[in-house]
C-alpha positions as a Markdown table, in Angstrom:
| # | Residue | x | y | z |
|---|---|---|---|---|
| 1 | Met | -15.0 | -60.4 | -102.1 |
| 2 | Ser | -17.7 | -59.2 | -104.5 |
| 3 | Thr | -19.7 | -61.7 | -106.5 |
| 4 | Val | -20.4 | -60.9 | -110.2 |
| 5 | Ser | -23.4 | -62.5 | -111.8 |
| 6 | Ile | -23.7 | -63.6 | -115.5 |
| 7 | Asn | -25.5 | -60.3 | -116.4 |
| 8 | Asn | -22.4 | -58.5 | -115.1 |
| 9 | Thr | -24.1 | -56.9 | -112.1 |
| 10 | Ile | -22.6 | -56.9 | -108.6 |
| 11 | Glu | -24.4 | -59.0 | -106.0 |
| 12 | Ala | -24.1 | -57.5 | -102.6 |
| 13 | Pro | -25.7 | -58.5 | -99.3 |
| 14 | Ser | -28.7 | -56.3 | -98.4 |
| 15 | Met | -29.3 | -54.5 | -95.1 |
| 16 | Glu | -32.7 | -54.5 | -93.5 |
| 17 | Phe | -33.5 | -51.5 | -91.3 |
| 18 | Ser | -37.3 | -52.0 | -91.0 |
| 19 | Leu | -38.7 | -52.6 | -87.5 |
| 20 | Asp | -40.5 | -55.8 | -86.5 |
| 21 | Glu | -43.8 | -55.6 | -84.7 |
| 22 | Glu | -42.4 | -55.5 | -81.2 |
| 23 | Gln | -39.8 | -52.8 | -82.1 |
| 24 | Ala | -42.4 | -50.7 | -83.8 |
| 25 | Gly | -44.7 | -51.0 | -80.8 |
| 26 | Leu | -42.0 | -50.0 | -78.4 |
| 27 | Thr | -41.1 | -47.0 | -80.6 |
| 28 | Asp | -44.7 | -45.8 | -80.8 |
| 29 | Leu | -45.1 | -46.1 | -77.1 |
| 30 | Ala | -41.9 | -44.2 | -76.3 |
| 31 | Ala | -42.8 | -41.5 | -78.8 |
| 32 | Gln | -46.2 | -41.1 | -77.2 |
| 33 | Ile | -44.8 | -40.9 | -73.7 |
| 34 | Phe | -42.0 | -38.5 | -74.5 |
| 35 | Ser | -44.0 | -36.2 | -76.8 |
| 36 | Ser | -46.8 | -35.8 | -74.2 |
| 37 | Leu | -44.8 | -35.5 | -71.0 |
| 38 | Ser | -41.7 | -33.6 | -72.3 |
| 39 | Thr | -43.2 | -30.7 | -74.2 |
| 40 | Asp | -41.5 | -27.3 | -74.5 |
| 41 | Gly | -43.7 | -25.9 | -71.8 |
| 42 | Leu | -43.2 | -28.8 | -69.4 |
| 43 | Tyr | -39.4 | -28.8 | -70.1 |
| 44 | Ala | -39.1 | -25.1 | -69.3 |
| 45 | Ala | -41.2 | -25.4 | -66.1 |
| 46 | Gly | -39.1 | -28.3 | -64.8 |
| 47 | Glu | -35.9 | -26.5 | -65.6 |
| 48 | Gln | -37.1 | -23.3 | -63.8 |
| 49 | Ala | -38.2 | -25.4 | -60.8 |
| 50 | Gly | -34.6 | -26.7 | -60.5 |
| 51 | Ala | -35.6 | -30.3 | -60.5 |
| 52 | Ala | -32.7 | -32.7 | -61.0 |
| 53 | Tyr | -34.8 | -34.8 | -63.4 |
| 54 | Asp | -38.3 | -35.1 | -64.7 |
| 55 | Glu | -40.0 | -37.3 | -62.1 |
| 56 | Ala | -43.4 | -37.6 | -63.9 |
| 57 | Leu | -41.6 | -38.6 | -67.1 |
| 58 | Trp | -39.4 | -41.1 | -65.4 |
| 59 | Gly | -42.4 | -42.6 | -63.6 |
| 60 | Gln | -44.3 | -43.1 | -66.8 |
| 61 | Val | -41.3 | -44.6 | -68.6 |
| 62 | Val | -40.7 | -47.3 | -66.0 |
| 63 | Glu | -44.5 | -47.9 | -65.4 |
| 64 | Ser | -45.0 | -48.4 | -69.1 |
| 65 | Gly | -42.2 | -51.1 | -69.1 |
| 66 | Leu | -39.8 | -49.3 | -71.5 |
| 67 | Ile | -36.8 | -50.7 | -69.5 |
| 68 | Asp | -38.4 | -54.1 | -68.7 |
| 69 | Ala | -39.0 | -54.6 | -72.4 |
| 70 | Leu | -35.2 | -54.5 | -73.1 |
| 71 | Leu | -34.3 | -57.2 | -70.6 |
| 72 | Pro | -34.5 | -61.0 | -71.2 |
| 73 | Met | -37.6 | -62.6 | -69.6 |
| 74 | Gly | -36.4 | -66.2 | -69.6 |
| 75 | Glu | -35.2 | -69.0 | -71.8 |
| 76 | Gly | -35.8 | -68.1 | -75.4 |
| 77 | Glu | -37.1 | -64.6 | -74.6 |
| 78 | Pro | -34.1 | -62.3 | -75.0 |
| 79 | Gly | -35.8 | -59.0 | -74.7 |
| 80 | Leu | -35.4 | -56.1 | -77.2 |
| 81 | Gly | -31.9 | -55.4 | -76.0 |
| 82 | Met | -29.7 | -52.7 | -77.4 |
| 83 | Ala | -31.8 | -52.2 | -80.5 |
| 84 | Gly | -34.8 | -51.5 | -78.3 |
| 85 | Leu | -32.7 | -49.2 | -76.1 |
| 86 | Ala | -31.6 | -47.2 | -79.2 |
| 87 | Leu | -35.2 | -46.8 | -80.4 |
| 88 | Val | -36.3 | -45.5 | -77.0 |
| 89 | Ala | -33.3 | -43.2 | -76.6 |
| 90 | Arg | -33.9 | -41.7 | -80.0 |
| 91 | Glu | -37.4 | -40.7 | -78.9 |
| 92 | Gln | -36.0 | -39.3 | -75.6 |
| 93 | Gly | -33.6 | -37.2 | -77.7 |
| 94 | Arg | -36.4 | -35.8 | -79.8 |
| 95 | Ala | -38.2 | -34.6 | -76.7 |
| 96 | Leu | -35.1 | -33.7 | -74.6 |
| 97 | Gly | -36.3 | -36.0 | -71.9 |
| 98 | Arg | -34.5 | -35.1 | -68.7 |
| 99 | Ile | -34.2 | -38.6 | -67.2 |
| 100 | Pro | -31.3 | -41.0 | -66.7 |
| 101 | Phe | -32.7 | -43.6 | -69.1 |
| 102 | Ile | -29.7 | -44.7 | -71.1 |
| 103 | Ser | -27.3 | -45.2 | -68.2 |
| 104 | Thr | -29.9 | -47.1 | -66.1 |
| 105 | Ala | -30.9 | -49.3 | -69.1 |
| 106 | Val | -27.3 | -50.2 | -69.9 |
| 107 | Ala | -26.7 | -51.0 | -66.2 |
| 108 | Ala | -29.7 | -53.3 | -66.2 |
| 109 | Leu | -28.6 | -55.1 | -69.4 |
| 110 | Ala | -25.1 | -55.6 | -67.8 |
| 111 | Ile | -26.6 | -57.1 | -64.6 |
| 112 | Thr | -28.7 | -59.6 | -66.7 |
| 113 | Glu | -25.6 | -60.4 | -68.8 |
| 114 | Phe | -23.0 | -60.9 | -66.1 |
| 115 | Gly | -24.9 | -61.2 | -62.8 |
| 116 | Gly | -24.5 | -59.4 | -59.5 |
| 117 | His | -27.0 | -56.9 | -58.1 |
| 118 | Glu | -30.0 | -58.8 | -59.3 |
| 119 | Gln | -31.9 | -57.3 | -56.3 |
| 120 | Leu | -31.6 | -53.9 | -57.9 |
| 121 | Leu | -33.5 | -55.0 | -61.0 |
| 122 | Glu | -36.8 | -54.8 | -59.1 |
| 123 | Gly | -35.9 | -51.2 | -58.1 |
| 124 | Ile | -35.1 | -50.3 | -61.7 |
| 125 | Ser | -38.4 | -51.7 | -62.8 |
| 126 | Ser | -40.3 | -49.7 | -60.2 |
| 127 | Gly | -38.3 | -46.6 | -60.8 |
| 128 | Ser | -36.8 | -46.3 | -57.3 |
| 129 | Val | -33.3 | -47.1 | -58.6 |
| 130 | Arg | -31.7 | -44.7 | -61.1 |
| 131 | Ile | -28.2 | -45.2 | -62.2 |
| 132 | Ala | -25.5 | -42.8 | -63.5 |
| 133 | Ala | -22.5 | -44.1 | -65.4 |
| 134 | Leu | -19.0 | -42.9 | -64.6 |
| 135 | Gln | -16.3 | -43.6 | -67.2 |
| 136 | Pro | -12.6 | -42.7 | -67.1 |
| 137 | Glu | -11.8 | -39.3 | -68.5 |
| 138 | Val | -8.7 | -38.0 | -70.3 |
| 139 | Arg | -7.5 | -36.1 | -67.2 |
| 140 | Arg | -9.3 | -38.0 | -64.4 |
| 141 | Arg | -10.2 | -41.5 | -63.5 |
| 142 | Val | -11.0 | -43.6 | -60.4 |
| 143 | Asn | -8.2 | -46.0 | -59.2 |
| 144 | Gly | -8.7 | -49.1 | -57.1 |
| 145 | Thr | -6.1 | -50.5 | -54.8 |
| 146 | Ala | -6.3 | -53.9 | -53.1 |
| 147 | Ser | -7.7 | -53.6 | -49.5 |
| 148 | Gly | -8.4 | -56.8 | -47.6 |
| 149 | Asp | -10.8 | -58.9 | -49.6 |
| 150 | Gly | -11.8 | -55.9 | -51.8 |
| 151 | Trp | -10.6 | -52.6 | -53.1 |
| 152 | Met | -10.3 | -49.0 | -52.0 |
| 153 | Leu | -11.2 | -46.3 | -54.5 |
| 154 | Asp | -9.5 | -43.0 | -55.0 |
| 155 | Gly | -9.8 | -40.5 | -57.8 |
| 156 | Ala | -12.2 | -38.1 | -59.4 |
| 157 | Ile | -14.6 | -37.6 | -62.3 |
| 158 | Glu | -15.4 | -34.2 | -63.7 |
| 159 | Leu | -18.5 | -34.9 | -65.7 |
| 160 | Gly | -20.9 | -37.0 | -63.7 |
| 161 | Tyr | -23.7 | -36.9 | -66.2 |
| 162 | Leu | -27.1 | -36.6 | -64.4 |
| 163 | Val | -25.6 | -37.8 | -61.2 |
| 164 | Pro | -27.9 | -35.6 | -59.1 |
| 165 | Ser | -30.8 | -37.6 | -60.5 |
| 166 | Ala | -29.3 | -41.0 | -59.6 |
| 167 | Thr | -29.5 | -43.2 | -56.6 |
| 168 | His | -26.6 | -45.4 | -57.7 |
| 169 | Leu | -23.3 | -45.1 | -59.6 |
| 170 | Met | -21.9 | -47.5 | -62.1 |
| 171 | Val | -18.2 | -46.8 | -61.7 |
| 172 | Gln | -15.4 | -48.1 | -64.0 |
| 173 | Phe | -12.2 | -48.1 | -62.0 |
| 174 | His | -8.6 | -49.0 | -62.8 |
| 175 | Thr | -6.6 | -51.7 | -61.0 |
| 176 | Gly | -3.2 | -53.3 | -61.5 |
| 177 | Thr | -4.8 | -56.2 | -63.4 |
| 178 | Gly | -7.3 | -54.2 | -65.5 |
| 179 | Gln | -10.6 | -52.4 | -65.5 |
| 180 | Leu | -13.4 | -53.4 | -63.1 |
| 181 | Thr | -17.0 | -52.1 | -62.8 |
| 182 | Ala | -18.8 | -51.5 | -59.6 |
| 183 | Leu | -22.4 | -50.6 | -58.9 |
| 184 | Ile | -22.7 | -48.7 | -55.6 |
| 185 | Glu | -24.9 | -46.3 | -53.7 |
| 186 | Lys | -24.3 | -42.6 | -54.5 |
| 187 | Asp | -24.1 | -41.8 | -50.8 |
| 188 | Arg | -21.5 | -44.4 | -49.9 |
| 189 | Ala | -18.9 | -43.1 | -47.4 |
| 190 | Gly | -16.0 | -41.5 | -49.1 |
| 191 | Ile | -17.8 | -40.2 | -52.2 |
| 192 | Ser | -18.0 | -36.4 | -52.4 |
| 193 | Val | -20.6 | -35.0 | -54.9 |
| 194 | His | -20.4 | -31.4 | -56.1 |
| 195 | Glu | -23.5 | -30.6 | -58.1 |
| 196 | Tyr | -23.5 | -28.0 | -61.0 |
| 197 | Arg | -25.5 | -27.0 | -64.0 |
| 198 | Gly | -24.0 | -28.1 | -67.3 |
| 199 | Leu | -24.1 | -26.5 | -70.7 |
| 200 | Ser | -27.6 | -27.9 | -71.2 |
| 201 | Arg | -28.7 | -26.5 | -67.9 |
| 202 | Gln | -29.2 | -30.1 | -66.7 |
| 203 | Gln | -27.8 | -30.9 | -63.3 |
| 204 | His | -24.6 | -32.9 | -63.3 |
| 205 | Ala | -21.8 | -33.4 | -60.7 |
| 206 | Glu | -18.1 | -33.5 | -60.1 |
| 207 | Leu | -17.2 | -36.4 | -57.9 |
| 208 | Ala | -14.3 | -37.2 | -55.7 |
| 209 | Phe | -13.6 | -40.7 | -54.3 |
| 210 | Thr | -11.5 | -40.8 | -51.1 |
| 211 | Gly | -10.9 | -44.2 | -49.6 |
| 212 | Val | -14.2 | -45.7 | -50.8 |
| 213 | Gln | -14.4 | -49.3 | -49.7 |
| 214 | Leu | -15.6 | -52.0 | -52.1 |
| 215 | Gln | -16.2 | -55.7 | -51.8 |
| 216 | Ala | -16.5 | -58.3 | -54.6 |
| 217 | Ser | -20.3 | -58.2 | -54.1 |
| 218 | Asp | -20.2 | -54.6 | -55.4 |
| 219 | Leu | -18.9 | -55.6 | -58.8 |
| 220 | Ile | -20.9 | -56.4 | -61.9 |
| 221 | Gly | -19.7 | -59.8 | -63.1 |
| 222 | Ala | -17.4 | -60.4 | -60.2 |
| 223 | Glu | -16.4 | -63.8 | -61.6 |
| 224 | Gln | -15.3 | -62.3 | -64.9 |
| 225 | Pro | -11.7 | -61.6 | -65.8 |
| 226 | Ala | -10.6 | -57.9 | -65.4 |
| 227 | Gly | -11.6 | -55.8 | -68.4 |
| 228 | Thr | -14.4 | -58.1 | -69.6 |
| 229 | Val | -17.3 | -56.2 | -68.1 |
| 230 | Ser | -16.0 | -52.7 | -68.8 |
| 231 | Ala | -15.2 | -53.7 | -72.5 |
| 232 | Trp | -18.9 | -54.9 | -72.8 |
| 233 | Ile | -20.4 | -51.8 | -71.1 |
| 234 | Arg | -18.5 | -49.1 | -72.9 |
| 235 | Pro | -19.6 | -49.7 | -76.5 |
| 236 | Arg | -23.2 | -50.0 | -75.3 |
| 237 | Leu | -23.0 | -46.7 | -73.4 |
| 238 | Leu | -21.6 | -45.0 | -76.5 |
| 239 | Thr | -24.2 | -46.5 | -78.8 |
| 240 | Ala | -27.0 | -45.4 | -76.4 |
| 241 | Ala | -25.6 | -41.9 | -76.3 |
| 242 | Ala | -25.3 | -41.9 | -80.1 |
| 243 | Ala | -29.0 | -42.8 | -80.3 |
| 244 | Leu | -29.9 | -40.0 | -78.0 |
| 245 | Met | -27.9 | -37.6 | -80.1 |
| 246 | Ser | -29.6 | -38.9 | -83.2 |
| 247 | Gly | -33.0 | -37.9 | -81.8 |
| 248 | Val | -31.7 | -34.5 | -80.7 |
| 249 | Gly | -30.4 | -33.8 | -84.2 |
| 250 | Ala | -33.5 | -35.2 | -86.0 |
| 251 | Glu | -35.9 | -33.0 | -84.0 |
| 252 | Ala | -33.8 | -29.9 | -84.3 |
| 253 | Leu | -33.7 | -30.4 | -88.1 |
| 254 | Arg | -37.5 | -31.0 | -88.2 |
| 255 | Arg | -38.2 | -27.8 | -86.4 |
| 256 | Thr | -35.7 | -25.9 | -88.6 |
| 257 | Ala | -37.4 | -27.2 | -91.8 |
| 258 | Ala | -40.8 | -26.0 | -90.4 |
| 259 | Tyr | -39.3 | -22.6 | -89.5 |
| 260 | Thr | -37.5 | -22.0 | -92.8 |
| 261 | Asn | -40.7 | -22.8 | -94.7 |
| 262 | Glu | -42.7 | -20.3 | -92.7 |
| 263 | Arg | -40.1 | -17.5 | -92.4 |
| 264 | Lys | -40.3 | -15.2 | -95.4 |
| 265 | Gln | -37.9 | -12.7 | -96.8 |
| 266 | Phe | -38.4 | -10.7 | -100.0 |
| 267 | Gly | -41.8 | -12.3 | -100.4 |
| 268 | Arg | -40.7 | -15.9 | -100.3 |
| 269 | Ala | -39.8 | -18.6 | -97.8 |
| 270 | Ile | -36.2 | -18.6 | -96.9 |
| 271 | Ala | -36.2 | -22.4 | -97.5 |
| 272 | Thr | -36.3 | -21.6 | -101.2 |
| 273 | Asn | -32.9 | -20.0 | -101.0 |
| 274 | Gln | -30.2 | -22.3 | -102.4 |
| 275 | Gly | -27.8 | -21.8 | -99.5 |
| 276 | Val | -30.4 | -22.6 | -97.0 |
| 277 | Ala | -31.6 | -25.7 | -98.9 |
| 278 | Leu | -28.0 | -27.0 | -99.3 |
| 279 | Arg | -27.2 | -26.6 | -95.6 |
| 280 | Ala | -30.4 | -28.3 | -94.6 |
| 281 | Ala | -29.8 | -31.1 | -97.0 |
| 282 | Asp | -26.3 | -31.7 | -95.6 |
| 283 | Ala | -27.8 | -31.8 | -92.1 |
| 284 | Phe | -30.4 | -34.3 | -93.2 |
| 285 | Ile | -27.7 | -36.6 | -94.6 |
| 286 | Asp | -25.9 | -36.3 | -91.2 |
| 287 | Thr | -28.9 | -37.2 | -89.2 |
| 288 | Glu | -29.8 | -40.2 | -91.4 |
| 289 | Thr | -26.3 | -41.6 | -91.5 |
| 290 | Thr | -26.0 | -41.1 | -87.7 |
| 291 | Trp | -29.2 | -43.1 | -87.0 |
| 292 | Leu | -28.5 | -45.9 | -89.5 |
| 293 | Ser | -24.9 | -46.3 | -88.1 |
| 294 | Thr | -26.3 | -46.3 | -84.6 |
| 295 | Ile | -29.1 | -48.8 | -85.1 |
| 296 | Asp | -26.7 | -51.0 | -87.0 |
| 297 | Ala | -24.2 | -50.9 | -84.1 |
| 298 | Ala | -27.1 | -51.7 | -81.6 |
| 299 | Trp | -28.1 | -54.7 | -83.8 |
| 300 | Gln | -24.5 | -56.0 | -84.0 |
| 301 | Leu | -24.1 | -55.7 | -80.2 |
| 302 | Asp | -27.2 | -57.7 | -79.8 |
| 303 | His | -26.1 | -60.4 | -82.2 |
| 304 | Asp | -22.4 | -60.7 | -81.3 |
| 305 | Gly | -21.2 | -59.3 | -84.6 |
| 306 | Asp | -18.4 | -56.7 | -84.8 |
| 307 | Gly | -20.2 | -54.7 | -82.2 |
| 308 | Ala | -17.4 | -52.7 | -80.7 |
| 309 | Glu | -16.1 | -51.5 | -84.1 |
| 310 | Ala | -19.6 | -50.5 | -85.2 |
| 311 | Ala | -20.3 | -48.9 | -81.8 |
| 312 | Phe | -17.2 | -46.7 | -81.8 |
| 313 | Gly | -17.8 | -45.8 | -85.4 |
| 314 | Ala | -21.4 | -44.8 | -84.7 |
| 315 | Ser | -20.3 | -42.8 | -81.6 |
| 316 | Trp | -17.6 | -40.9 | -83.5 |
| 317 | Leu | -20.1 | -40.1 | -86.3 |
| 318 | Ala | -22.8 | -39.0 | -83.9 |
| 319 | Arg | -20.3 | -36.5 | -82.3 |
| 320 | Glu | -18.9 | -35.1 | -85.5 |
| 321 | Ala | -22.2 | -35.0 | -87.4 |
| 322 | Gly | -24.2 | -33.8 | -84.4 |
| 323 | Phe | -21.9 | -30.8 | -84.1 |
| 324 | Arg | -22.6 | -29.9 | -87.7 |
| 325 | Val | -26.3 | -30.4 | -87.5 |
| 326 | Val | -27.0 | -28.2 | -84.5 |
| 327 | His | -24.8 | -25.5 | -85.8 |
| 328 | Thr | -26.8 | -25.5 | -89.0 |
| 329 | Thr | -30.1 | -25.5 | -87.2 |
| 330 | Gln | -29.1 | -22.6 | -85.0 |
| 331 | His | -27.7 | -20.6 | -87.9 |
| 332 | Leu | -30.8 | -21.1 | -90.0 |
| 333 | His | -32.9 | -19.7 | -87.2 |
| 334 | Gly | -30.9 | -16.5 | -87.4 |
| 335 | Gly | -30.7 | -14.3 | -84.3 |
| 336 | Met | -33.4 | -16.3 | -82.6 |
| 337 | Gly | -31.1 | -19.4 | -82.6 |
| 338 | Ala | -28.8 | -17.6 | -80.2 |
| 339 | Asp | -31.6 | -16.7 | -77.7 |
| 340 | Leu | -30.9 | -18.8 | -74.6 |
| 341 | Asp | -34.6 | -19.3 | -74.0 |
| 342 | Asn | -35.5 | -20.3 | -77.6 |
| 343 | His | -36.5 | -23.9 | -78.1 |
| 344 | Ile | -33.9 | -24.5 | -80.9 |
| 345 | His | -31.1 | -23.3 | -78.6 |
| 346 | Arg | -31.9 | -26.1 | -76.1 |
| 347 | Phe | -31.2 | -28.7 | -78.9 |
| 348 | Phe | -27.9 | -26.9 | -79.6 |
| 349 | Val | -26.6 | -27.0 | -76.0 |
| 350 | Trp | -27.9 | -30.6 | -75.5 |
| 351 | Met | -25.9 | -31.8 | -78.5 |
| 352 | Arg | -22.8 | -29.8 | -77.5 |
| 353 | Glu | -22.9 | -31.4 | -74.1 |
| 354 | Leu | -23.5 | -34.9 | -75.4 |
| 355 | Asp | -20.6 | -34.7 | -77.9 |
| 356 | Val | -18.1 | -34.9 | -74.9 |
| 357 | Leu | -20.1 | -37.4 | -72.8 |
| 358 | Trp | -17.9 | -40.4 | -71.9 |
| 359 | Gly | -15.2 | -39.1 | -74.3 |
| 360 | Thr | -14.6 | -36.7 | -77.2 |
| 361 | Ala | -14.8 | -37.6 | -80.9 |
| 362 | Gly | -11.0 | -37.7 | -80.9 |
| 363 | Gln | -10.9 | -40.1 | -78.0 |
| 364 | Val | -13.5 | -42.4 | -79.5 |
| 365 | Ser | -11.7 | -42.4 | -82.9 |
| 366 | Glu | -8.5 | -43.6 | -81.1 |
| 367 | Glu | -10.6 | -46.4 | -79.5 |
| 368 | Leu | -12.0 | -47.3 | -83.0 |
| 369 | Ala | -8.5 | -47.4 | -84.4 |
| 370 | Ala | -7.4 | -49.7 | -81.6 |
| 371 | Val | -10.3 | -52.1 | -82.2 |
| 372 | Ile | -9.6 | -52.2 | -86.0 |
| 373 | Leu | -5.9 | -52.9 | -85.4 |
| 374 | Asp | -6.7 | -55.6 | -82.9 |
| 375 | Gly | -9.0 | -57.3 | -85.4 |
| 376 | Glu | -6.3 | -57.2 | -88.1 |
| 377 | Gln | -3.7 | -58.7 | -85.8 |
| 378 | Ser | -5.9 | -61.5 | -84.5 |
């Protein structure tokens, strides 16, 4: 309910988006690492070499403590959490950093939140453990049936994002009592991995699970009721992906602004044409609203607010707005934008791949609607 003051102006709560000293330092460090180790030239060289991920970049990210900084260090030291993760992921997106950062970071946060697999945290900190996240898809999912003291997994996942770069899989699977989440080795018996190059030319995999045996010790938060851990992880994965998409869109637009100010037709920069300016302005609004929605969702997830609603909203916006932004940036580059080897085309294919990662915009909007309805009914 709005509050009206005696001078007839509406008093509304303010929102603070400025970064504190730790967040600013983390952002600056991440920007320095990604901008220096994921340049256009290094990216192209790694892609041509067929590497599953950028080992040098990953090594520097973990050595610099960008993941450790997110995690709680002890009583009264909560770490930078999802807000920090979003800040780093945005810088990764700007540079198109080919590493499994967001899935590994969310898995590390889940371990510290719910317990289980604490021994893997040391490997994550050293860089020897890299984690890919598998979420149910519209047409495919992994099912778990009771088997002795554990479960047996069967099913398939079509888009195993960056699985070839991973050593472990964070798998959400369906049981008769609800969703559970396991963290297992990628080479466990019964897991078939078929690698392929995705739209972005990064290496992903299609996975088949056939009689994969699990024990309670394989679960994240084994003591938690079914559905609790998966409901905690999913909005954080989607928020992390939205932050990555925010960076992709922001850098694509920055490069497009530079190009349209340099490219001249009829004796003047094409940026002075009204049509170009209007499309660029719309893209700028999309990139800004995406980022503000994403960092707001990350903050709410860290502070136990309406985090799921904010996360699904930010994820939906990132997919819808990101689609518009990269189409604009490619169109404003003219024919060069369609050149598969042109730098701006990389941003286009990255965004188009990310906008279906862990669910389409339509699927995410349905989840958002469900969260809103649940809130109204409770």
